[in-house]
C-alpha positions as CSV (number, residue, x, y, z in Angstrom):
1,M,20.3,15.2,6.1
2,P,16.7,14.2,5.2
3,E,15.0,11.7,7.5
4,I,13.5,8.6,5.7
5,I,10.5,7.1,7.5
6,D,9.5,3.6,6.5
7,L,5.8,3.3,5.8
8,S,5.9,-0.3,4.6
9,M,4.5,-3.5,6.3
10,P,7.0,-6.4,6.7
11,V,6.2,-9.4,4.5
12,H,6.5,-12.8,6.2
13,M,4.8,-16.1,6.3
14,W,2.6,-15.3,9.3
15,M,1.4,-11.9,8.3
16,E,-2.2,-10.9,8.2
17,R,-3.4,-10.9,4.6
18,Y,-6.6,-10.1,2.7
19,P,-9.0,-13.0,2.3
20,G,-8.2,-14.9,-0.9
21,T,-4.5,-14.0,-1.1
22,P,-2.1,-16.9,-0.4
23,Q,0.2,-17.2,2.5
24,P,3.6,-15.9,1.6
25,V,6.5,-18.4,1.3
26,I,10.1,-17.3,1.8
27,Q,12.3,-20.4,1.8
28,M,16.0,-20.9,1.5
29,I,16.7,-23.2,-1.4
30,E,20.5,-23.3,-1.3
31,T,22.9,-22.5,1.5
32,T,26.4,-21.0,1.1
33,Y,27.8,-24.5,1.8
34,E,25.5,-26.2,-0.7
35,S,26.4,-23.8,-3.5
36,A,30.1,-24.4,-2.8
37,R,29.7,-28.2,-3.0
38,R,27.6,-27.9,-6.2
39,I,30.2,-25.8,-8.0
40,G,33.2,-27.5,-6.4
41,T,34.9,-24.6,-4.7
42,D,34.7,-26.4,-1.4
43,K,37.6,-28.6,-2.8
44,M,39.5,-25.5,-3.6
45,G,39.5,-24.1,-0.1
46,F,36.4,-22.0,-0.5
47,P,33.7,-23.9,1.5
48,E,31.1,-21.1,1.2
49,L,29.8,-19.2,-1.8
50,F,26.3,-17.8,-1.8
51,A,22.9,-18.5,-0.5
52,H,19.5,-17.8,-2.2
53,S,15.9,-18.1,-1.4
54,V,12.6,-18.5,-3.3
55,C,9.8,-16.0,-2.5
56,I,6.2,-16.7,-3.4
57,F,3.5,-14.2,-2.6
58,S,0.5,-12.3,-3.9
59,E,1.0,-8.9,-5.4
60,H,-1.7,-7.8,-3.0
61,C,-0.1,-8.7,0.4
62,G,1.9,-6.2,2.4
63,T,2.3,-2.6,1.3
64,H,1.4,-2.5,-2.4
65,I,-0.1,-0.4,-5.1
66,D,-3.0,-1.7,-7.2
67,A,-2.8,-1.5,-10.9
68,R,-6.1,-0.5,-12.6
69,S,-6.4,-4.1,-14.0
70,H,-7.0,-5.2,-10.5
71,G,-10.5,-3.7,-10.8
72,G,-11.2,-4.6,-14.4
73,M,-9.3,-2.0,-16.5
74,N,-7.7,-4.8,-18.5
75,D,-5.3,-2.6,-20.6
76,S,-3.6,-1.0,-17.6
77,W,-1.2,-3.4,-15.7
78,S,1.5,-3.0,-13.2
79,E,4.0,-1.7,-15.7
80,D,1.6,1.1,-16.6
81,I,1.6,2.7,-13.1
82,P,3.3,6.0,-13.9
83,L,6.5,6.6,-11.9
84,D,6.0,10.4,-12.0
85,K,2.8,10.0,-10.0
86,C,4.5,7.9,-7.3
87,Y,7.0,10.4,-6.1
88,G,5.9,13.9,-4.9
89,P,4.5,16.0,-2.1
90,G,2.8,13.9,0.6
91,L,-0.3,14.7,2.5
92,R,-1.6,12.8,5.6
93,L,-5.2,13.1,6.4
94,D,-6.3,12.1,9.9
95,M,-9.2,9.6,9.8
96,R,-8.7,8.2,13.3
97,G,-12.0,9.5,14.4
98,K,-13.8,7.0,12.2
99,K,-15.0,3.8,13.7
100,P,-14.4,0.3,12.3
101,G,-16.8,-0.3,9.4
102,E,-17.6,3.4,9.0
103,A,-17.3,5.0,5.6
104,I,-14.9,7.9,5.0
105,E,-17.1,10.5,3.5
106,I,-16.3,13.6,1.5
107,N,-17.1,15.8,4.6
108,D,-14.5,13.7,6.6
109,L,-11.8,14.6,4.0
110,E,-12.9,18.3,4.0
111,D,-12.8,18.4,7.8
112,A,-9.3,16.8,7.9
113,L,-8.0,19.4,5.4
114,A,-9.6,22.2,7.3
115,K,-8.0,21.0,10.5
116,E,-4.6,21.3,8.8
117,N,-5.5,24.6,7.1
118,Y,-4.5,22.9,3.8
119,A,-5.9,23.2,0.3
120,I,-5.1,20.5,-2.2
121,R,-3.1,21.9,-5.0
122,G,-3.1,18.7,-7.2
123,G,-0.4,16.1,-7.5
124,E,-0.2,15.2,-3.8
125,I,0.1,11.6,-2.7
126,V,-2.6,11.3,0.0
127,F,-2.2,8.9,3.0
128,L,-5.4,8.2,4.9
129,W,-4.4,7.6,8.6
130,T,-7.0,5.4,10.3
131,G,-4.8,3.9,13.0
132,A,-5.6,0.3,12.0
133,A,-1.9,-0.4,11.3
134,A,-1.3,-0.3,15.1
135,Y,-2.8,-3.9,15.1
136,N,-1.8,-5.1,11.7
137,D,-0.4,-8.3,13.2
138,E,-3.8,-9.3,14.7
139,P,-6.8,-11.0,13.0
140,R,-9.0,-7.9,13.8
141,Y,-6.9,-5.9,11.3
142,L,-8.9,-7.5,8.5
143,T,-12.2,-6.4,9.8
144,D,-11.8,-3.4,12.2
145,H,-11.1,-0.4,10.1
146,P,-13.0,2.3,8.2
147,G,-12.7,2.6,4.5
148,M,-13.3,4.7,1.5
149,V,-16.4,4.8,-0.7
150,G,-16.5,5.6,-4.4
151,E,-17.7,9.2,-4.1
152,S,-14.9,10.1,-1.7
153,A,-12.2,8.6,-3.9
154,E,-13.7,10.5,-6.9
155,W,-13.7,13.7,-4.9
156,L,-10.0,13.4,-4.3
157,I,-9.4,12.6,-7.9
158,D,-11.4,15.7,-8.9
159,Q,-9.0,17.7,-6.7
160,G,-6.0,16.4,-8.7
161,V,-5.0,13.5,-6.6
162,C,-3.9,10.5,-8.7
163,V,-2.3,8.3,-5.9
164,M,-3.8,7.7,-2.5
165,G,-3.4,5.1,0.2
166,I,-4.6,3.8,3.5
167,D,-3.1,2.1,6.6
168,A,-5.7,-0.8,6.3
169,P,-5.8,-4.1,4.4
170,G,-8.3,-2.7,1.9
171,F,-8.9,0.7,0.5
172,D,-12.7,0.1,0.6
173,L,-14.7,-0.7,3.6
174,P,-14.4,-4.2,5.2
175,I,-16.2,-6.9,3.3
176,K,-19.1,-7.3,5.7
177,E,-20.0,-3.6,5.6
178,M,-19.6,-3.4,1.8
179,L,-22.0,-6.3,1.3
180,E,-24.5,-4.8,3.7
181,R,-24.4,-1.6,1.7
182,K,-24.8,-3.6,-1.6
183,D,-21.8,-1.6,-2.9
184,P,-19.0,-4.1,-3.3
185,W,-15.5,-2.7,-3.8
186,P,-16.5,0.7,-5.2
187,C,-13.0,2.1,-5.2
188,H,-11.7,-0.9,-7.1
189,R,-14.5,-0.6,-9.6
190,L,-13.6,3.0,-10.0
191,F,-10.4,1.9,-11.8
192,Q,-12.6,1.2,-14.8
193,T,-13.6,4.8,-15.3
194,R,-11.1,7.0,-13.5
195,E,-7.3,7.2,-13.9
196,Y,-6.0,6.8,-10.4
197,W,-4.1,4.3,-8.2
198,H,-4.5,3.3,-4.6
199,I,-2.2,1.8,-1.9
200,E,-3.1,-0.6,0.8
201,N,-1.3,-1.8,4.0
202,L,0.6,1.4,4.8
203,C,2.0,1.7,8.3
204,N,3.9,4.0,10.6
205,L,1.9,7.0,9.4
206,D,2.1,8.3,13.0
207,A,5.8,8.7,12.6
208,I,5.4,11.4,10.0
209,P,5.9,14.6,12.1
210,A,3.4,16.8,10.2
211,A,0.5,16.3,7.9
212,H,2.2,17.9,4.9
213,G,5.6,19.3,4.0
214,F,7.2,15.9,3.3
215,T,7.9,14.0,0.2
216,A,6.2,10.6,-0.4
217,S,7.9,7.9,-2.4
218,V,5.7,4.9,-3.3
219,L,7.6,3.6,-6.4
220,P,6.3,0.3,-7.9
221,L,8.5,-2.6,-8.8
222,H,9.0,-3.1,-12.5
223,W,6.7,-6.2,-12.8
224,Q,4.9,-6.8,-16.1
225,G,1.4,-8.2,-16.5
226,A,0.6,-8.1,-12.8
227,T,-2.5,-6.5,-11.2
228,G,-0.4,-4.7,-8.6
229,T,3.1,-4.6,-7.2
230,H,4.8,-4.3,-3.8
231,I,6.3,-0.9,-3.0
232,R,8.7,0.4,-0.4
233,A,6.7,3.3,0.8
234,V,8.6,6.0,2.6
235,A,8.1,9.6,3.7
236,I,11.2,11.9,3.2
237,V,11.4,14.7,5.7
238,D,13.9,17.5,5.3
239,G,16.2,17.9,8.2
């Protein structure tokens, strides 16, 4: 049987979240007893029926994939993320040698591929493994991670990669370093000119036993008109 490895960050009220995104709210609005009293089945000998909650959160908290509209491509929303690009061969590139605030450059990607003796064929779903997910429940998660720059993302796109993700709160560099470079959110701006999608807040990349030879599933929810959507990212490893 295949092994399914969960690569998704739990969503809860106290999670670390990107600046500007609201705190998630998950609240029970009717208990099993309350629904029975409302409907009247408690008087029929059925004191419990069903419970339900209301969930309020940003599309961009937890493990999610950005629609191109998130970066300004205003005719490409969450429903336009192609399912066939979100399931396929996975490739994990080890970026743990990069320090917080450092840019992941093209040569870093080439070195990681050489280390694995792997040549990109096109169609891979690439996971960038920075190690930041090890402290994704701490405030430093939002600031202490490396990130991609526009030319590195474009290089992967040019190799035939349409979907790529990172185990950090943002695909780009932390805010402080981006502003110092005077190059704000280049990978998000890239949505305006290149057809690709990126994933943020991956975790458990260390649990994947090898850098390639697994299947990645990062299927988006069927939301309409959103600038991104939560995903349940998994790696599927044949037994």
